[in-house]
Backbone as ProteinMPNN parsed JSONL, in Angstrom:
{"seq_chain_A": "MIKIRHKTIFFLFLLLINWCYTQNKDSKIRIFSVSAGFGGFYFNETNSEGGGASFVLNGTLVLNKNLFSLCYLTGSEIGVVGTSTYNFNEFSIAYGKALQLKRWFNLEGFAGIGNYNQSSKNSTIISGNTLSFPLKLNFKFFFNKKMGMGLENTYSINSLNNNLSTNLIIHYNF", "coords_chain_A": {"N_chain_A": [[58.809, 191.713, 156.831], [56.54, 189.082, 156.278], [53.073, 189.685, 158.209], [52.096, 186.777, 160.625], [49.079, 185.538, 160.681], [46.283, 184.697, 163.526], [44.718, 182.306, 162.927], [45.469, 182.132, 160.871], [47.366, 180.193, 161.391], [46.154, 178.128, 162.71], [44.336, 176.937, 161.634], [46.384, 175.746, 158.915], [47.654, 173.775, 161.103], [45.505, 171.961, 161.004], [45.472, 171.003, 158.175], [47.797, 169.994, 157.825], [46.693, 167.52, 160.072], [44.506, 166.649, 159.018], [46.022, 166.198, 156.041], [48.081, 163.411, 157.746], [46.318, 161.639, 158.052], [45.224, 160.879, 155.459], [47.486, 160.139, 154.064], [49.484, 157.704, 152.131], [50.74, 154.53, 152.809], [53.495, 153.845, 152.503], [54.492, 155.752, 151.5], [57.015, 157.855, 151.398], [58.296, 160.581, 152.543], [56.599, 160.883, 155.146], [54.093, 162.265, 157.853], [55.75, 161.906, 161.025], [55.112, 163.122, 163.824], [53.283, 164.913, 165.942], [52.651, 167.884, 167.977], [51.802, 169.504, 171.036], [51.592, 172.585, 173.66], [51.948, 174.175, 176.751], [53.821, 176.141, 178.954], [56.325, 178.841, 180.288], [58.515, 181.878, 179.277], [60.945, 184.02, 178.398], [63.187, 186.678, 178.989], [65.77, 188.706, 178.047], [67.271, 191.288, 177.879], [70.031, 194.142, 176.275], [68.903, 196.863, 177.713], [66.48, 195.879, 178.605], [63.846, 193.22, 179.952], [62.205, 190.106, 180.825], [59.34, 188.616, 180.543], [57.123, 185.424, 180.349], [53.71, 183.158, 180.124], [53.637, 181.411, 178.464], [53.034, 178.993, 174.733], [52.582, 176.018, 172.914], [52.581, 175.21, 169.377], [53.387, 172.438, 167.369], [54.236, 170.146, 164.105], [55.999, 168.049, 162.404], [57.099, 166.784, 160.383], [58.528, 163.336, 158.121], [61.514, 161.666, 156.616], [63.817, 159.432, 155.744], [64.572, 159.277, 158.304], [64.714, 162.283, 158.646], [64.399, 164.94, 160.552], [61.978, 167.013, 159.276], [60.99, 170.372, 160.795], [57.645, 172.228, 161.576], [56.638, 174.801, 162.916], [54.808, 177.27, 165.355], [54.95, 179.252, 167.79], [53.954, 180.86, 170.67], [53.878, 183.772, 173.036], [52.81, 185.645, 175.683], [53.615, 188.505, 177.825], [52.277, 188.153, 181.747], [50.086, 189.929, 183.348], [48.732, 191.26, 186.367], [47.121, 192.64, 187.195], [45.197, 194.668, 184.943], [46.048, 194.706, 181.979], [48.453, 192.543, 179.595], [51.493, 193.635, 178.651], [53.666, 192.774, 177.004], [53.898, 190.786, 174.024], [55.051, 188.092, 171.953], [55.569, 186.169, 168.898], [56.294, 183.517, 166.753], [56.598, 182.089, 164.258], [58.288, 179.15, 162.535], [60.025, 177.14, 160.54], [62.265, 174.022, 160.917], [64.966, 171.761, 160.581], [66.271, 168.673, 162.321], [67.515, 166.171, 163.707], [66.275, 162.812, 165.724], [67.043, 160.853, 168.134], [66.773, 158.084, 170.312], [66.559, 157.03, 173.398], [65.867, 154.776, 175.048], [63.235, 152.371, 175.01], [60.913, 153.805, 175.481], [61.479, 156.901, 175.932], [62.714, 159.621, 173.999], [65.26, 161.545, 172.529], [65.118, 165.27, 171.106], [66.63, 167.697, 168.49], [66.925, 170.122, 166.915], [67.23, 172.849, 164.588], [67.21, 175.857, 162.693], [65.078, 178.97, 160.873], [62.745, 181.492, 161.39], [59.897, 183.458, 161.242], [59.912, 186.424, 163.441], [58.126, 188.161, 165.408], [57.501, 190.811, 167.693], [55.468, 192.839, 170.381], [55.537, 195.527, 172.278], [54.475, 198.304, 174.861], [55.563, 198.783, 176.478], [58.546, 201.227, 176.911], [61.061, 200.617, 176.66], [61.51, 198.429, 175.206], [61.391, 197.275, 172.505], [58.861, 197.155, 169.64], [58.362, 194.518, 167.067], [59.011, 193.348, 163.635], [61.425, 190.238, 163.027], [62.795, 188.273, 161.253], [64.719, 184.713, 163.053], [66.724, 182.688, 164.522], [65.569, 179.664, 165.36], [66.774, 177.607, 167.752], [66.118, 173.938, 168.942], [65.081, 172.212, 171.94], [63.608, 168.622, 172.28], [62.662, 166.565, 175.118], [61.063, 164.054, 174.907], [58.764, 161.855, 176.841], [57.187, 158.149, 176.681], [53.98, 156.929, 177.559], [52.897, 154.919, 175.568], [52.894, 153.058, 172.401], [52.77, 155.548, 170.735], [51.799, 157.408, 172.016], [52.335, 160.375, 174.3], [54.454, 162.78, 177.091], [55.866, 165.511, 177.068], [59.066, 167.527, 177.352], [60.21, 170.899, 175.838], [62.199, 173.249, 174.337], [62.864, 176.299, 173.744], [64.92, 178.334, 172.486], [65.688, 181.151, 170.854], [67.248, 183.065, 168.671], [67.737, 186.785, 167.508], [67.516, 189.353, 166.324], [65.586, 190.761, 168.359], [64.724, 190.419, 170.742], [66.645, 188.319, 172.798], [64.783, 185.337, 173.345], [63.828, 182.499, 175.657], [62.233, 179.586, 175.788], [60.174, 177.576, 177.604], [58.451, 174.661, 177.81], [55.592, 172.555, 178.677], [54.593, 169.918, 176.867], [52.279, 167.593, 174.806], [52.614, 165.123, 173.045], [51.89, 163.032, 170.179], [52.72, 160.319, 168.497], [53.428, 159.595, 164.756]], "CA_chain_A": [[57.673, 190.752, 157.25], [54.812, 188.719, 156.712], [52.679, 189.506, 159.277], [50.932, 185.226, 160.433], [48.031, 185.114, 162.007], [46.425, 182.886, 164.763], [43.435, 180.959, 162.277], [46.069, 180.692, 159.386], [48.379, 179.042, 161.726], [45.057, 177.323, 163.442], [43.989, 176.932, 159.421], [48.056, 175.396, 158.37], [47.884, 173.358, 161.51], [44.4, 171.301, 160.42], [45.552, 170.137, 156.902], [48.482, 169.261, 158.434], [46.58, 166.74, 160.983], [44.425, 166.105, 158.242], [46.993, 164.944, 155.208], [48.541, 162.16, 157.864], [45.523, 160.826, 157.788], [44.946, 160.221, 153.867], [48.731, 159.759, 153.04], [49.836, 157.134, 151.896], [51.951, 153.752, 153.865], [54.797, 153.635, 151.857], [55.078, 157.418, 150.415], [58.965, 158.286, 151.455], [57.511, 161.559, 153.179], [55.564, 160.965, 156.035], [53.837, 162.324, 159.256], [55.891, 161.998, 162.643], [54.589, 163.52, 165.178], [52.698, 166.465, 165.988], [52.874, 168.101, 169.566], [51.434, 171.035, 172.033], [51.955, 172.849, 174.895], [51.715, 175.69, 177.66], [55.567, 176.611, 179.399], [56.762, 179.911, 179.559], [58.662, 181.695, 177.817], [61.974, 184.326, 179.31], [64.083, 186.532, 177.732], [66.677, 189.264, 178.479], [68.513, 192.25, 176.475], [70.274, 195.326, 177.589], [67.72, 197.467, 178.002], [64.386, 194.954, 179.426], [63.913, 191.599, 180.987], [60.832, 189.649, 181.061], [58.437, 186.859, 181.093], [55.396, 185.086, 181.13], [53.365, 181.837, 179.53], [53.626, 180.907, 176.421], [51.809, 178.218, 173.975], [53.288, 176.029, 171.733], [52.131, 173.616, 168.325], [54.38, 171.319, 166.424], [53.983, 169.109, 162.961], [56.621, 167.244, 162.33], [57.756, 165.844, 158.705], [59.923, 162.536, 158.345], [61.838, 161.908, 155.602], [64.964, 159.546, 155.901], [65.605, 159.597, 159.637], [65.748, 163.676, 159.452], [63.485, 165.353, 160.92], [61.457, 168.806, 159.011], [59.256, 170.734, 161.714], [57.12, 173.22, 161.202], [56.125, 175.796, 164.799], [54.275, 178.023, 165.79], [55.234, 179.716, 169.284], [53.604, 182.385, 171.179], [53.745, 184.634, 174.435], [52.229, 186.933, 176.363], [53.294, 188.312, 179.707], [50.91, 187.898, 182.349], [49.221, 191.102, 183.627], [47.905, 190.903, 187.133], [46.177, 193.869, 187.65], [45.157, 195.176, 183.73], [46.851, 194.026, 180.203], [50.473, 192.53, 179.191], [52.329, 195.306, 177.953], [54.788, 192.528, 176.213], [53.865, 189.618, 173.642], [55.667, 188.008, 170.503], [55.014, 185.251, 168.012], [57.566, 183.174, 166.087], [56.517, 180.56, 162.794], [59.31, 178.823, 161.803], [60.802, 175.719, 160.11], [63.169, 173.634, 161.393], [65.834, 170.446, 160.351], [66.442, 168.028, 163.263], [67.133, 164.955, 163.966], [66.009, 162.281, 167.1], [67.314, 160.355, 169.137], [65.647, 156.892, 170.989], [67.506, 156.582, 174.357], [65.244, 153.557, 175.614], [61.802, 152.786, 174.421], [59.852, 155.17, 176.18], [61.744, 158.048, 176.041], [63.182, 160.346, 173.032], [65.46, 162.706, 172.659], [65.643, 164.778, 170.062], [67.514, 168.412, 168.41], [66.463, 170.486, 166.211], [67.683, 174.357, 164.481], [65.818, 176.697, 161.998], [64.476, 179.335, 160.724], [61.958, 181.394, 160.87], [59.486, 184.7, 161.948], [59.863, 186.624, 164.881], [57.12, 189.189, 165.628], [56.959, 190.791, 169.701], [55.205, 193.601, 170.732], [55.02, 196.278, 173.576], [54.191, 198.764, 175.633], [56.785, 199.23, 177.429], [58.792, 202.087, 175.606], [62.754, 200.136, 176.025], [60.937, 197.131, 174.182], [61.424, 197.785, 170.886], [58.075, 196.103, 169.294], [58.401, 195.23, 165.177], [59.262, 191.495, 163.507], [62.906, 190.212, 162.076], [64.129, 186.917, 161.538], [65.172, 184.088, 164.042], [67.213, 181.2, 164.848], [65.232, 178.829, 166.783], [67.483, 175.698, 168.279], [65.125, 173.326, 170.31], [64.911, 170.279, 171.893], [63.429, 168.207, 172.627], [62.998, 165.467, 176.111], [59.469, 163.532, 174.921], [58.679, 160.44, 177.606], [55.807, 157.788, 176.206], [52.853, 156.002, 178.044], [53.385, 153.356, 174.703], [54.266, 153.329, 171.265], [51.662, 156.715, 170.355], [51.403, 158.914, 173.023], [53.148, 160.325, 175.617], [54.501, 163.569, 177.272], [57.486, 165.939, 177.047], [59.34, 169.291, 177.434], [60.349, 171.055, 174.58], [63.561, 174.325, 175.33], [63.656, 176.853, 173.034], [66.269, 179.138, 172.233], [65.192, 182.003, 169.824], [67.67, 184.031, 168.252], [66.881, 187.375, 166.882], [67.363, 191.586, 166.329], [64.847, 192.195, 168.666], [64.664, 190.046, 171.961], [66.97, 186.301, 172.445], [64.041, 184.847, 173.604], [64.112, 181.597, 175.758], [60.554, 178.952, 176.189], [59.857, 175.837, 178.139], [56.526, 174.243, 176.941], [55.298, 170.979, 178.595], [54.088, 169.02, 175.924], [51.304, 166.499, 175.208], [52.367, 164.445, 172.017], [51.231, 161.712, 168.819], [53.573, 160.059, 167.176], [52.271, 158.417, 164.207]], "C_chain_A": [[56.51, 190.023, 156.829], [54.066, 189.068, 158.23], [51.347, 187.722, 159.447], [49.999, 185.484, 161.276], [47.363, 184.237, 163.272], [45.3, 181.987, 163.932], [43.58, 181.098, 162.09], [46.966, 179.941, 160.314], [47.222, 178.054, 162.567], [44.894, 175.903, 162.153], [45.283, 175.119, 159.099], [48.322, 173.679, 159.352], [46.985, 172.24, 161.302], [44.198, 169.87, 159.295], [46.48, 169.45, 157.37], [48.247, 167.24, 159.611], [45.874, 166.266, 159.768], [44.465, 165.106, 156.713], [47.583, 163.92, 155.981], [47.007, 161.43, 158.276], [44.932, 159.961, 156.381], [46.41, 159.794, 153.339], [48.65, 158.09, 153.375], [51.16, 155.725, 152.614], [52.971, 153.59, 153.484], [55.593, 154.862, 151.22], [56.638, 157.265, 151.802], [58.987, 158.878, 152.741], [56.206, 161.761, 154.249], [55.101, 161.605, 157.025], [54.941, 161.915, 160.043], [55.606, 162.139, 163.489], [53.287, 164.888, 164.825], [52.639, 167.305, 168.694], [52.348, 169.782, 169.96], [51.289, 171.414, 173.651], [51.782, 174.002, 175.518], [53.484, 175.535, 178.695], [54.839, 178.215, 179.639], [57.642, 179.978, 179.763], [60.054, 183.253, 179.89], [62.333, 185.271, 178.216], [64.88, 188.308, 178.71], [67.63, 190.57, 177.489], [68.867, 193.46, 177.764], [69.685, 196.493, 178.0], [66.212, 197.161, 178.829], [65.424, 194.016, 179.479], [63.065, 191.187, 181.479], [60.301, 188.632, 181.021], [56.808, 186.701, 181.406], [55.067, 183.643, 180.259], [53.531, 181.775, 178.455], [52.832, 179.154, 175.35], [52.51, 177.867, 172.941], [53.01, 174.919, 170.397], [53.224, 173.648, 167.212], [53.226, 170.349, 165.233], [55.038, 168.759, 162.887], [57.139, 166.012, 161.342], [59.01, 164.55, 159.083], [60.813, 162.474, 157.44], [63.254, 161.267, 155.672], [65.36, 159.78, 157.086], [66.521, 161.117, 159.194], [64.888, 163.778, 159.654], [63.732, 167.423, 159.888], [59.622, 168.965, 160.003], [58.309, 171.641, 161.083], [56.536, 174.035, 163.08], [55.335, 176.619, 164.663], [54.346, 177.918, 168.097], [55.444, 181.058, 169.61], [53.485, 182.348, 172.394], [53.553, 185.385, 174.78], [52.46, 187.343, 177.27], [51.953, 188.893, 180.347], [50.265, 189.57, 182.755], [48.23, 191.217, 185.665], [47.18, 191.588, 187.548], [46.462, 194.655, 186.3], [45.708, 194.342, 182.8], [47.903, 193.864, 181.163], [50.537, 193.675, 178.804], [53.727, 194.359, 177.187], [53.776, 191.027, 175.298], [54.929, 189.687, 172.181], [54.773, 186.615, 170.266], [55.712, 185.127, 167.52], [56.198, 181.979, 165.542], [57.662, 180.387, 162.594], [59.551, 176.899, 161.494], [62.643, 175.331, 160.95], [64.193, 172.364, 160.796], [66.256, 169.745, 161.968], [67.027, 166.582, 162.585], [66.651, 163.848, 165.982], [66.65, 161.345, 167.388], [67.202, 159.335, 169.415], [66.852, 156.35, 172.344], [66.889, 155.182, 174.632], [63.414, 153.982, 174.738], [60.604, 153.293, 174.585], [60.735, 156.536, 176.477], [63.099, 158.814, 174.496], [64.108, 160.984, 173.767], [65.375, 163.661, 171.634], [65.965, 166.873, 169.74], [66.876, 169.61, 166.941], [67.248, 172.442, 165.961], [67.096, 174.272, 162.909], [65.699, 177.683, 161.539], [63.44, 180.267, 160.854], [61.176, 183.005, 161.502], [59.017, 185.444, 162.735], [59.385, 188.098, 165.212], [56.777, 189.692, 167.585], [56.588, 192.486, 169.192], [55.145, 194.424, 171.926], [54.225, 197.55, 173.848], [54.924, 199.246, 176.498], [58.455, 199.64, 175.936], [60.492, 201.375, 175.473], [62.578, 199.12, 175.563], [60.326, 197.321, 173.353], [60.192, 196.23, 169.907], [58.65, 195.672, 167.419], [57.585, 193.1, 164.76], [60.669, 191.805, 162.734], [62.869, 188.432, 162.209], [64.726, 186.21, 162.513], [65.433, 183.204, 163.553], [66.816, 180.754, 165.514], [65.881, 177.769, 167.23], [66.222, 175.43, 169.53], [65.735, 172.542, 170.543], [64.241, 170.039, 172.843], [63.598, 166.788, 173.611], [61.413, 165.217, 175.997], [59.83, 162.259, 175.578], [56.669, 159.588, 176.395], [55.279, 157.478, 177.225], [52.687, 154.816, 176.365], [52.818, 154.09, 173.268], [53.851, 154.762, 170.778], [52.117, 158.045, 170.838], [52.659, 159.406, 174.192], [53.405, 162.604, 175.925], [55.468, 164.315, 177.266], [57.562, 167.103, 177.436], [60.157, 169.658, 176.137], [60.773, 172.29, 175.245], [63.829, 174.744, 174.29], [64.193, 178.178, 173.315], [66.332, 179.829, 170.852], [66.405, 182.818, 169.243], [67.434, 185.099, 167.482], [66.812, 188.353, 167.234], [67.047, 191.525, 167.305], [65.015, 191.777, 170.526], [64.993, 188.521, 171.832], [65.778, 185.957, 173.04], [64.035, 183.076, 174.13], [62.94, 180.243, 176.371], [60.608, 177.564, 176.634], [58.797, 175.977, 178.705], [57.023, 172.452, 177.714], [54.421, 170.381, 177.629], [53.001, 167.739, 175.344], [52.046, 166.03, 174.095], [51.985, 162.928, 171.534], [52.159, 161.347, 167.965], [53.211, 158.839, 166.013], [53.028, 156.825, 163.279]], "O_chain_A": [[55.42, 190.514, 157.12], [54.579, 188.672, 159.276], [50.313, 187.501, 158.817], [50.132, 185.634, 162.49], [47.908, 183.285, 163.831], [45.052, 180.883, 164.417], [42.597, 181.408, 161.417], [47.342, 178.868, 159.841], [47.755, 177.079, 163.097], [45.168, 174.719, 161.96], [45.001, 173.921, 159.103], [48.86, 172.693, 158.849], [47.64, 171.202, 161.399], [43.601, 168.794, 159.255], [46.273, 168.24, 157.454], [49.029, 166.309, 159.803], [46.509, 165.362, 159.224], [43.803, 164.159, 156.287], [47.877, 163.029, 155.184], [47.089, 160.457, 159.026], [44.411, 158.849, 156.295], [46.512, 159.163, 152.287], [48.118, 157.449, 154.28], [52.325, 156.05, 152.842], [53.674, 153.01, 154.311], [56.704, 154.98, 150.701], [56.864, 156.573, 152.794], [59.392, 158.344, 153.774], [55.222, 162.498, 154.185], [56.156, 161.733, 157.646], [55.346, 161.025, 159.296], [55.765, 161.224, 164.297], [52.751, 165.436, 163.862], [52.616, 167.066, 169.901], [52.495, 170.839, 169.347], [50.957, 170.676, 174.579], [51.434, 174.955, 174.82], [53.966, 174.416, 178.87], [53.719, 178.678, 179.424], [58.262, 179.045, 180.273], [60.047, 183.347, 181.117], [62.086, 185.109, 177.021], [64.461, 188.79, 179.763], [68.47, 190.444, 176.598], [68.554, 193.714, 178.927], [70.312, 197.099, 178.869], [65.33, 197.833, 179.362], [66.632, 193.85, 179.31], [62.79, 191.607, 182.603], [60.825, 187.629, 181.506], [55.901, 187.23, 182.049], [56.01, 183.035, 179.754], [53.41, 182.603, 177.552], [51.99, 178.465, 175.927], [53.025, 178.644, 172.136], [53.308, 173.743, 170.602], [53.706, 174.523, 166.493], [52.049, 170.011, 165.359], [55.544, 169.454, 163.769], [57.433, 164.829, 161.516], [59.958, 164.612, 159.866], [61.16, 163.642, 157.261], [64.155, 162.106, 155.683], [66.399, 160.424, 157.234], [67.724, 161.38, 159.204], [64.088, 162.961, 159.198], [64.576, 168.314, 159.796], [58.479, 168.515, 160.07], [58.335, 171.68, 159.853], [56.157, 173.464, 164.102], [55.042, 176.775, 163.477], [54.049, 177.176, 169.033], [56.251, 181.939, 169.316], [53.115, 181.352, 173.017], [54.14, 186.333, 174.258], [51.733, 186.889, 178.153], [51.049, 189.614, 179.925], [50.112, 190.221, 181.722], [47.002, 191.216, 185.743], [46.419, 191.173, 188.422], [47.533, 195.249, 186.177], [45.757, 193.135, 183.037], [48.265, 194.27, 182.268], [49.686, 194.554, 178.665], [54.716, 194.992, 176.818], [53.029, 190.335, 175.991], [55.397, 190.649, 171.572], [53.846, 186.117, 170.905], [56.385, 186.137, 167.314], [55.313, 181.364, 166.136], [58.339, 181.401, 162.427], [59.278, 175.875, 162.121], [63.619, 175.991, 161.308], [63.251, 171.823, 160.217], [66.575, 170.598, 162.797], [66.989, 166.12, 161.444], [66.79, 164.33, 167.106], [66.914, 160.784, 166.324], [67.737, 158.841, 168.422], [67.738, 155.505, 172.219], [67.69, 154.297, 174.332], [62.802, 154.941, 174.268], [59.553, 153.206, 173.951], [60.411, 157.15, 177.493], [64.2, 158.31, 174.27], [64.134, 161.131, 174.989], [65.602, 162.978, 170.635], [65.568, 167.56, 170.681], [66.312, 169.036, 166.009], [67.663, 173.124, 166.898], [66.724, 173.333, 162.205], [66.901, 177.943, 161.593], [62.649, 179.77, 160.053], [61.904, 183.698, 162.213], [57.807, 185.397, 162.959], [60.158, 189.055, 165.267], [56.086, 189.106, 168.418], [57.034, 193.151, 168.257], [54.526, 193.826, 172.807], [53.324, 197.842, 173.062], [54.693, 200.222, 177.213], [59.002, 199.086, 174.982], [61.131, 201.526, 174.432], [63.646, 198.545, 175.353], [59.116, 197.51, 173.22], [60.445, 195.052, 169.652], [59.23, 196.492, 166.707], [56.715, 192.299, 165.101], [61.054, 192.814, 162.144], [62.921, 187.685, 163.185], [65.481, 186.948, 163.146], [64.929, 182.697, 162.551], [67.254, 180.986, 166.641], [65.266, 176.739, 166.955], [65.695, 176.096, 170.421], [66.67, 172.035, 169.922], [64.083, 170.66, 173.894], [64.392, 165.924, 173.238], [60.585, 165.84, 176.662], [60.799, 161.584, 175.233], [55.703, 160.099, 175.828], [56.017, 157.676, 178.189], [52.164, 153.733, 176.627], [52.445, 155.25, 173.095], [54.842, 155.306, 170.291], [52.542, 159.117, 170.405], [53.592, 158.777, 174.69], [52.826, 163.487, 175.292], [56.424, 163.605, 177.578], [56.614, 167.79, 177.817], [60.704, 168.782, 175.468], [60.253, 172.668, 176.295], [64.688, 174.204, 173.594], [63.899, 178.925, 174.248], [66.867, 179.309, 169.873], [66.213, 183.818, 169.934], [66.823, 184.74, 166.475], [66.222, 188.645, 168.274], [67.858, 192.128, 168.008], [65.333, 192.596, 171.389], [64.332, 187.667, 171.242], [65.685, 186.996, 173.694], [64.206, 182.261, 173.223], [62.973, 180.075, 177.59], [61.061, 176.607, 176.007], [58.273, 176.729, 179.527], [57.945, 171.651, 177.557], [53.232, 170.539, 177.906], [53.377, 166.691, 175.87], [52.555, 167.122, 173.843], [51.825, 161.938, 172.248], [52.419, 161.888, 166.89], [52.869, 157.671, 166.198], [52.281, 155.942, 162.858]]}, "name": "protein", "num_of_chains": 1, "seq": "MIKIRHKTIFFLFLLLINWCYTQNKDSKIRIFSVSAGFGGFYFNETNSEGGGASFVLNGTLVLNKNLFSLCYLTGSEIGVVGTSTYNFNEFSIAYGKALQLKRWFNLEGFAGIGNYNQSSKNSTIISGNTLSFPLKLNFKFFFNKKMGMGLENTYSINSLNNNLSTNLIIHYNF"}
């Protein structure tokens, strides 16, 4: 699989933001939201277990009430003394739906496919790239019509280490 670099992800995200300001309001497909956040992750396999800090970046498009999300999720074990021994990156695309429960609260669910990459200095944890199937559930609270905070929960199913991450996100809806 292709190894995706952080600069490439950042560049694609900037292009997505730029596109949202230049798009026609009558367009059928449009930018729905962008979000970014920090949190933590946890993984548990037969011979290994770990966790640490995570970061997530999302851009979501909408077409006829169908959501299409482009997501970058990364995390690293926090080394108290020395450096971290484990990190991962996941780049994914997902399909989802949004449910507005209150004017100030949305629930979004996504299922997708992605590229999961992990590296570890621990011999019990396999390093490598694999196909992943992320499942995502977002709880979004709104301060006004456009801005808000929320929780993004992602469970990434893959052949290396299934990974659960929870991130506190700031989001902007268009």
